[in-house]
C-alpha positions in Angstrom: 0.5 0.1 0.2 1.4 3.5 -0.7 2.5 5.8 2.0 1.6 9.1 3.2 2.5 11.5 6.1 0.8 11.4 9.5 0.4 13.7 12.5 -0.2 12.2 16.0 -1.4 15.0 18.6 -0.4 14.6 21.7 0.2 16.7 25.4 2.9 18.7 25.5 5.8 16.5 27.7 4.0 13.2 26.3 6.4 13.5 22.7 9.4 11.0 23.7 6.9 8.7 24.5 4.9 8.8 21.8 7.6 9.0 19.3 8.7 5.6 21.0 4.8 4.1 20.4 5.2 4.7 16.5 8.2 3.4 16.2 7.6 0.1 17.7 4.4 0.5 15.8 6.3 0.2 13.0 6.2 3.7 11.8 8.9 5.1 9.6 10.1 8.7 9.3 9.0 9.5 13.3 9.9 13.2 13.9 9.0 14.9 17.5 7.5 18.4 17.4 5.5 20.4 19.3 2.5 18.4 21.2 2.9 16.3 17.8 4.6 13.6 16.6 5.5 13.4 12.5 5.6 9.9 10.7 5.4 7.8 7.4 2.7 4.8 6.9 0.2 3.5 4.8 -3.3 2.8 5.2 -3.3 -0.1 7.9 -0.5 2.7 9.8 -3.4 5.0 10.0 -5.5 2.4 11.1 -3.5 1.0 13.5 -2.3 4.1 15.1 -5.7 5.4 16.2 -6.2 1.8 17.2 -3.2 0.5 19.1 -1.6 4.3 20.1 -1.6 5.2 24.3 -0.5 8.2 24.4 -2.5 10.2 21.1 -4.9 12.5 21.0 -5.8 12.3 17.5 -4.2 10.8 14.4 -4.3 13.6 11.0 -4.0 12.8 7.6 -2.0 16.4 5.7 -3.8 16.4 2.3 -2.3 20.0 1.7 0.9 22.0 2.7 0.9 26.1 1.3 1.3 29.2 2.5 -1.1 32.1 2.7 -0.6 35.5 4.0 -4.4 36.7 3.6 -8.2 35.5 3.2 -7.7 35.3 -0.6 -4.4 33.4 -0.5 -6.2 31.0 2.1 -9.5 31.1 0.3 -7.4 30.6 -3.3 -5.5 27.7 -1.5 -8.0 25.9 -0.5 -10.3 26.0 -3.7 -7.0 24.4 -5.5 -8.1 21.2 -3.8 -10.5 18.4 -6.2 -12.8 18.5 -3.1 -15.0 15.5 -4.5 -12.2 13.2 -4.0 -12.7 13.4 0.1 -16.7 14.9 0.8 -19.1 12.5 -1.3 -22.7 13.6 -2.9 -25.0 14.1 0.4 -22.0 14.3 2.9 -21.4 16.4 5.4 -17.9 17.9 7.0 -16.6 20.5 9.7 -13.4 22.2 9.8 -11.5 23.0 13.0 -8.7 25.4 13.2 -5.9 26.0 15.2 -4.2 29.1 14.3 -0.7 31.0 15.4 -0.1 33.6 13.1 -0.4 38.0 13.2 -2.2 37.8 10.4 -4.9 35.4 11.0 -6.0 36.3 14.7 -9.3 34.4 14.9 -9.3 30.8 14.3 -13.2 31.1 13.6 -12.0 33.3 10.8 -9.9 30.8 9.4 -12.4 28.3 9.6 -15.5 30.1 7.4 -12.5 30.9 4.7 -12.3 27.0 4.3 -15.5 26.3 5.1 -16.4 28.9 2.1 -13.7 27.9 -0.2 -15.0 24.3 -0.2 -18.9 24.7 -0.6 -17.9 27.4 -3.3 -16.4 24.7 -5.0 -19.4 22.2 -5.0 -21.5 24.7 -6.2 -19.6 25.7 -9.3 -19.4 22.6 -9.9 -22.4 20.4 -9.0 -24.8 23.1 -8.1 -25.6 21.7 -5.1 -23.9 22.0 -1.6 -22.3 19.6 1.6 -23.8 21.0 4.7 -22.2 21.8 7.7 -22.5 19.4 10.8 -20.3 20.5 13.8 -21.3 17.4 16.6 -21.7 14.2 14.0 -19.5 15.3 10.7 -19.1 12.4 7.9 -15.7 14.0 6.9 -13.7 16.5 9.9 -11.6 18.3 8.7 -8.3 20.3 10.5 -6.4 23.4 9.5 -3.0 24.3 11.5 -1.7 28.1 11.0 1.7 28.7 11.9 2.5 32.6 10.7 2.3 32.0 6.6 2.4 28.2 7.1 -0.8 26.1 6.2 -1.7 22.1 6.9 -4.9 21.3 5.8 -5.6 17.5 7.1 -7.9 14.7 7.2 -9.0 14.0 10.8 -9.0 10.2 11.0 -9.7 9.8 14.6 -13.0 11.7 15.2 -13.7 12.2 19.0 -10.1 12.7 21.2 -8.9 9.4 21.3 -8.8 9.9 24.7 -12.4 9.4 25.2 -11.4 5.6 25.2 -15.2 4.2 25.7 -15.0 2.4 29.1 -15.5 5.1 31.1 -18.8 4.9 32.9 -19.4 7.8 35.7 -16.6 10.2 37.1 -15.6 12.3 39.6 -14.8 15.7 39.9 -11.4 16.9 37.9 -10.4 13.7 36.4 -6.6 12.5 35.7 -6.9 12.7 31.6 -6.7 8.6 30.0 -4.0 9.7 27.3 -2.1 11.2 30.6 -2.2 8.4 32.7 -0.9 5.9 30.0 1.5 8.6 29.0 2.9 8.7 32.9 2.6 5.4 33.1 4.7 4.0 30.4 7.5 6.8 31.1 8.0 4.5 34.1 9.3 2.2 32.0 6.7 -0.6 34.1 4.5 -2.9 31.4 3.5 -5.6 34.3 6.9 -6.7 35.7 5.7 -6.1 39.2 2.2 -5.2 40.9 0.8 -1.5 40.5 -0.4 0.7 43.1 -2.6 3.8 43.0 -3.1 5.0 46.6 -5.0 8.2 45.0 -6.9 6.7 42.4 -10.4 8.7 42.1 -12.3 7.3 38.9 -9.6 4.8 38.6 -8.3 5.8 35.5 -4.0 5.2 36.3 -5.5 1.3 37.7 -7.3 0.7 34.0 -4.6 2.4 31.8 -2.0 0.4 33.1 -4.0 -2.9 32.9 -4.5 -2.4 29.6 -1.1 -1.5 29.2 -0.1 -4.8 31.0 -1.8 -6.8 28.8 -0.8 -4.6 25.9 -5.0 -4.3 25.3 -5.2 -1.9 22.5 -7.3 1.0 24.0 -9.8 1.5 20.7 -11.3 -1.8 21.5 -13.4 0.2 23.2 -14.5 2.5 20.6 -17.7 3.6 18.6 -16.3 4.9 15.8 -13.0 6.4 14.5 -13.5 9.4 11.9 -12.0 7.0 9.4 -14.6 4.8 8.6 -16.9 7.1 6.9 -14.2 7.9 4.4 -14.9 7.3 0.8 -11.8 4.9 0.6 -12.5 3.0 3.9 -11.4 -0.6 4.2 -13.6 -2.5 6.1 -11.5 -5.9 5.5 -8.7 -4.4 6.4 -10.1 -2.8 9.7 -12.0 -5.9 10.9 -8.8 -7.4 10.7 -7.2 -5.2 13.0 -10.1 -4.5 15.5 -10.2 -8.9 15.8 -6.5 -9.3 16.3 -5.7 -10.1 19.8 -2.2 -12.2 19.0 -0.5 -9.5 21.1 -2.1 -9.6 24.0 -0.5 -11.0 26.7 -1.0 -12.6 30.2 -0.4 -10.4 33.3 0.9 -12.3 36.4 1.0 -9.5 39.0 -2.2 -7.5 40.3 -2.8 -3.4 40.0 -4.6 -1.9 43.2 -6.1 1.4 43.5 -7.1 3.0 47.1 -9.1 6.1 47.7 -11.0 7.5 50.8 -14.0 8.5 49.3 -16.4 5.6 48.7 -18.5 7.3 45.9 -14.9 7.3 44.3 -14.2 3.8 44.9 -17.6 3.2 43.6 -17.3 4.7 40.4 -13.4 3.4 39.8 -14.6 0.1 40.4 -17.9 0.3 37.6 -15.9 1.7 35.3 -12.4 -1.4 35.7 -16.0 -3.7 35.2 -16.9 -1.8 32.3 -13.7 -2.5 30.7 -13.7 -6.0 31.7 -10.8 -5.8 33.8 -11.6 -7.2 37.0 -9.7 -9.7 37.3 -6.2 -7.7 37.2 -7.3 -4.3 38.9 -8.8 -4.4 42.7 -10.5 -1.2 44.0 -10.7 -0.3 47.8 -11.3 2.2 50.3 -8.2 3.2 52.6 -6.7 5.6 53.5 -2.8 6.3 52.3 -2.2 7.4 56.2 -2.6 3.6 56.5 -0.7 2.1 53.9 1.8 -0.6 54.8 4.3 -2.0 53.2 3.2 -4.4 49.9 4.5 -8.0 50.2 5.5 -8.4 46.8 7.7 -5.9 44.7 5.6 -3.3 43.8 5.6 0.4 42.2 3.4 3.4 43.0 2.2 5.9 40.0 0.1 9.0 42.0 -1.6 11.8 41.5 -2.5 13.5 44.1 -4.3 16.7 44.8 -2.2 20.5 43.5 -5.1 22.5 45.5 -5.4 24.2 42.3 -8.6 22.6 40.9 -9.9 21.4 43.8 -10.3 23.1 47.1 -7.9 20.7 49.6 -7.2 21.1 53.4 -4.0 20.9 54.8 -2.6 20.4 51.2 0.7 20.8 52.6 0.1 18.0 55.3 -1.0 15.6 52.9 2.1 15.5 50.9 4.4 15.5 54.0 2.2 12.3 54.9 2.9 10.8 51.2 6.6 11.1 52.3 5.9 9.6 55.5 4.7 6.6 54.1 6.7 6.1 51.3 9.9 6.3 53.5 8.6 4.0 56.0 6.1 1.7 54.5 7.8 1.2 50.7 11.0 0.3 50.9 12.9 -1.7 47.9 10.2 -0.1 45.6 9.8 3.0 43.4 7.0 5.5 43.5 6.4 8.0 40.9 4.3 11.3 41.8 2.8 13.6 39.6 2.4 17.3 41.4 2.2 21.0 40.6 3.6 23.2 43.3 7.3 23.0 43.8 6.3 23.7 48.2 3.9 20.2 48.0 7.5 18.2 46.4 9.3 19.8 48.9 7.0 18.4 51.8 7.6 14.6 50.2 11.1 15.4 51.8 13.0 12.6 50.2 15.2 13.5 46.9 13.8 12.6 43.3 16.1 10.3 41.1 13.8 12.0 37.9 12.4 14.6 37.0 10.3 14.9 34.1 8.2 17.7 32.7 4.3 17.5 31.9 1.7 19.4 31.4 -1.3 18.4 32.9 -3.9 20.3 30.9 -2.8 24.1 31.0 -0.8 23.3 34.1 3.1 23.1 33.9 3.7 20.0 36.3 6.9 17.8 37.4 6.4 14.4 37.4 9.3 12.6 39.7 10.7 9.0 40.6 11.8 8.4 44.0 13.6 5.5 44.5 13.7 3.7 48.2 15.7 2.0 49.6 17.3 1.3 53.1 21.0 2.8 54.3 22.9 5.3 52.4 22.9 6.1 48.5 26.3 5.0 48.2 25.7 1.5 49.6 22.2 1.2 47.2 25.2 1.7 44.4 27.9 -0.4 45.8 25.2 -3.1 46.3 24.4 -2.6 41.9 21.4 -0.5 42.4 20.4 1.9 39.4 19.6 5.8 40.1 19.7 6.8 36.9 20.3 4.8 33.5 22.7 6.3 30.7 19.4 7.0 28.4 18.0 9.1 31.5 20.6 11.0 31.8 20.9 11.9 28.4 17.1 12.9 28.6 16.9 14.9 31.5 19.6 16.7 30.1 18.0 17.6 27.4 14.8 18.2 29.7 14.1 21.8 29.8 14.4 22.9 33.4 11.5 24.2 35.4 11.5 27.2 37.6 12.8 26.1 41.7 9.9 28.2 42.7 6.6 28.3 40.7 3.7 30.4 41.2 0.1 29.5 41.4 -1.0 30.3 37.9 -1.4 28.9 34.3 1.4 28.3 32.6 0.1 28.5 28.9 -1.3 31.4 27.2 -4.5 31.2 26.3 -4.1 31.6 22.8 -1.8 28.3 23.4 -4.6 26.3 24.8 -5.6 23.5 23.2 -9.4 22.6 24.2 -8.9 18.9 24.1 -5.5 19.2 25.8 -7.4 20.8 28.7 -8.4 18.4 30.9 -10.7 21.0 32.9 -12.8 21.5 29.5 -14.0 18.0 29.3 -17.6 16.4 30.4 -17.2 12.8 30.9 -21.4 11.7 31.0 -23.0 8.7 32.2 -23.6 6.1 29.4 -27.7 6.0 30.0 -27.6 2.6 29.2 -25.5 1.6 31.8 -26.5 3.9 34.3 -25.5 3.3 38.1 -28.4 4.2 40.8 -28.5 3.5 44.5 -26.1 0.5 43.9 -28.2 -1.1 40.8 -29.2 -0.7 37.2 -32.1 1.5 36.4 -34.8 -0.7 35.5 -34.6 0.0 31.8 -31.5 -1.2 31.3 -31.0 -3.5 28.3 -29.7 -6.9 28.7 -28.5 -8.1 25.2 -27.0 -11.9 24.3 -24.0 -12.8 24.5 -21.4 -12.9 21.0 -18.9 -15.3 20.2 -15.5 -13.8 18.3 -16.2 -13.4 14.6 -14.7 -11.3 11.9 -17.6 -11.3 9.2 -19.9 -10.1 11.8 -17.8 -7.7 13.8 -18.1 -9.2 16.7 -15.7 -9.2 19.9 -16.0 -11.0 23.3 -14.0 -10.3 26.2 -12.9 -12.4 28.8 -10.9 -10.3 30.7 -12.3 -10.0 33.9 -14.2 -12.8 36.8 -16.8 -14.9 35.4 -19.3 -12.0 36.7 -17.3 -9.5 35.2 -17.0 -11.1 31.2 -18.3 -8.4 28.6 -19.4 -8.8 25.0 -18.5 -6.1 22.1 -20.5 -6.8 18.9 -19.9 -4.0 16.3 -21.9 -3.9 13.2 -22.3 -1.7 9.9 -23.2 1.4 12.5 -20.5 1.0 14.9 -23.0 0.2 18.1 -21.6 -2.1 20.7 -23.8 -4.3 23.1 -23.3 -4.7 26.1 -23.9 -8.0 28.9 -22.9 -9.5 32.0 -23.7 -11.9 33.2 -24.5 -11.4 36.9 -26.1 -8.1 37.3 -27.0 -8.6 40.6 -23.3 -9.2 41.2 -22.3 -6.2 39.4 -24.6 -3.8 41.4 -25.1 -5.5 44.6 -23.4 -5.5 48.0 -20.2 -4.8 46.2 -20.8 -1.0 45.8 -22.8 -0.8 49.3 -22.0 2.8 50.4 -21.8 0.8 54.3 -19.5 -1.7 52.8 -15.8 -1.1 54.8 -13.7 -4.0 52.7 -10.5 -4.9 54.4 -11.6 -2.9 57.6 -9.7 0.2 56.3 -10.0 3.1 58.7 -9.8 7.0 58.2 -11.7 9.9 57.6 -11.9 12.1 54.0 -8.6 14.0 54.5 -8.3 14.6 50.7 -9.9 14.8 47.9 -8.4 13.8 44.5 -7.1 15.3 41.5 -7.9 11.7 39.6 
């Protein structure tokens, strides 16, 4: 198949991780940019990039690069493209603009000029015009303008790829799925040990960890991708990719998520079950101040509150408690912490071995690694312990160093913010068919039959969870998904009872969570 240019968008700070994913996927000519990675590949690579990448927000296929110093230039260049190859009669389209230019100061104006050129071309050639659909277009276009350089692309993803499809409910200020996956991949963990998130919120980190540990494609939960509406969509090729689970692997360890808020615990359990991962992930109510040394080799990855989006009583005390628990109850393991304020990191009272800058929405954060060992650093190294690998030293030397004293403010100008990169702009809605209320499903929940894996009928069954957590998916011509669970009562019964204090965990809800 013919190769062409592609662009994978991501969050600032995750470019290196995304580039590594693309290289492992088999992409060619991988080059890192700002909040993006360009590469080349054929149609199969484009489908796989959408379906299999953990750290991409969307995949764009450029169809034109041109200079535009005025609105007239923009209009004329767009008119040169033969739009009948991309937008068939009766189909709808939309245009999304990202603009960094002194000439074009309003992205909406650019959107209108592109739209006008496309509509006028159809009117001149056919006498009819395609309609605009903002909510559910057949063809999505993206125009990127940097000064007078413009790139016009087809958006092959549609809805942002962070919207995996497994999230049934959410808590306040949830951690974005792409950022969560990027954090886990930056640690190098791929399932070799137990995984612990002591402040798990809605369970994003535990679910993404399970997907990475089992090498499950995150796109398997999605209802559809934009490329499925393209005129040249290859149904047979995508069926092959969708139904190929040969890369998935066994996971012999376990993932634990804890939270003090029982509502968050119930929400996380629901999301884990919806992803069919209950066999690999356990969610319990527990305050981190009651955390004790795990019996197995483990890694902690956590996103404690920053005090930015959620008011948190005794914020600095929370970080001091985190440091105390790690120092006394996590010996022989490593912990990774994402946070925003330098004064919070100082309260941990431990020296990080690695500091990685990463943006959480518009907040310039750091992702720090703490290696917990008994005795002195010199003894740790003498016994063969490695603080930083040579590759980590090179990466650290290249990264922009953050200011030691960070003020309590946004780090991106408003015109630099990407709406889909700002997790505070996300609104997660409950899926109506899985609406959870009072420990039971709604009476109108539709129970559907279980399907076996079948390529021709686009059916796929998941049996990764417990027997009572199995979930089946069917993708028909409209890409609609059917859900089935063996035992509705078990999913919505005592396990989610707010009075259930499993394991005898204690402690008040002393902090709220950013996830």
